[in-house]
Structures are given as structure tokens and as C-alpha cells.
C-alpha positions in Angstrom: 120.8 99.6 103.5 122.8 96.3 103.3 121.2 92.9 103.0 122.1 92.2 106.6 120.3 95.3 107.8 117.3 94.5 105.7 117.0 91.2 107.5 117.0 92.9 110.9 114.5 95.6 110.3 112.0 97.1 107.9 112.0 100.9 107.2 108.8 102.2 105.8 108.6 105.5 103.7 112.3 106.3 103.8 111.6 109.6 102.0 108.9 110.8 104.3 109.5 114.3 105.5 107.3 114.5 108.7 109.5 114.8 111.8 108.0 111.7 113.5 109.3 108.2 113.7 107.3 105.1 114.8 109.2 102.1 116.3 107.8 98.6 116.5 110.4 96.4 118.1 108.4 93.1 118.2 106.9 93.2 114.7 108.4 90.0 113.4 109.2 86.4 114.4 112.3 85.8 112.3 115.5 84.2 113.8 119.0 85.2 112.7 120.5 82.7 110.4 123.4 82.0 112.8 120.8 80.9 115.4 118.4 78.7 113.5 116.9 76.8 116.6 115.7 78.5 119.7 114.0 75.3 120.9 110.6 76.7 120.1 108.2 74.9 117.7 107.3 76.5 114.4 103.7 76.7 115.5 104.7 78.6 118.7 106.9 81.0 116.7 103.7 82.2 115.0 102.1 82.9 118.4 102.3 86.0 120.7 105.2 84.4 122.6 107.4 85.2 119.6 106.1 88.6 118.5 103.3 91.1 118.9 100.5 89.9 116.6 99.1 92.8 114.5 101.7 95.3 115.7 103.4 95.5 112.3 100.2 96.1 110.4 99.1 98.8 112.9 102.5 100.5 112.7 102.5 100.5 108.9 99.0 101.9 108.8 99.7 104.7 111.3 102.9 105.6 109.5 101.0 105.9 106.2 98.2 107.9 107.8 100.6 110.3 109.5 103.0 110.4 106.5 106.0 109.5 108.6 108.7 106.8 108.8 108.5 103.6 110.8 111.1 101.1 111.8 109.8 97.5 112.4 112.0 94.9 114.0 112.0 91.6 112.2 113.6 89.3 114.8 111.6 87.5 117.4 111.3 88.9 120.9 112.7 85.5 122.0 116.0 86.5 120.4 116.1 90.3 121.0 114.8 90.4 124.6 
């Protein structure tokens, strides 16, 4: 995984062998470095408008429980969607 890829997503348990993959596309509220200002305040970037609160923790927990991989998107939904 390159540094650019690491900034875009998180991959949990890359060596897991269970044939199940969880995907959490609104797990983070980061903004790509080439787009530093979306016109949204830093306070609002930490609210539900920017990402799904608790979704990353839930996805990591489920992946650990089921022994599978998970991919979590790190960029804000305001950029992706």
C-alpha cells in the first residue's frame, strides 16, 4: 500500500482468511490535501454532515469479531459523494 492509498482508506486485518469483507464508505472526515477547503467549518467537519459517527468503530469491531477484513474510507462524504 502506498502512502497515497493509506490516506484514502484503512484496511483492517490484511491477513484475515475469512471470505468476508466489510466496507464502511463514510468512516472518516479527512479532506484530500489538494482540496483543503470545502467551505465547511472545522466544527461542522466533526458532525454527521461530514461522516457517519461511530461507523468506523462499529466496522472495526465487527471485523475483529468475525475475523475478516474491512475497508474504511477516510475522506469525508462531502468530498466523495
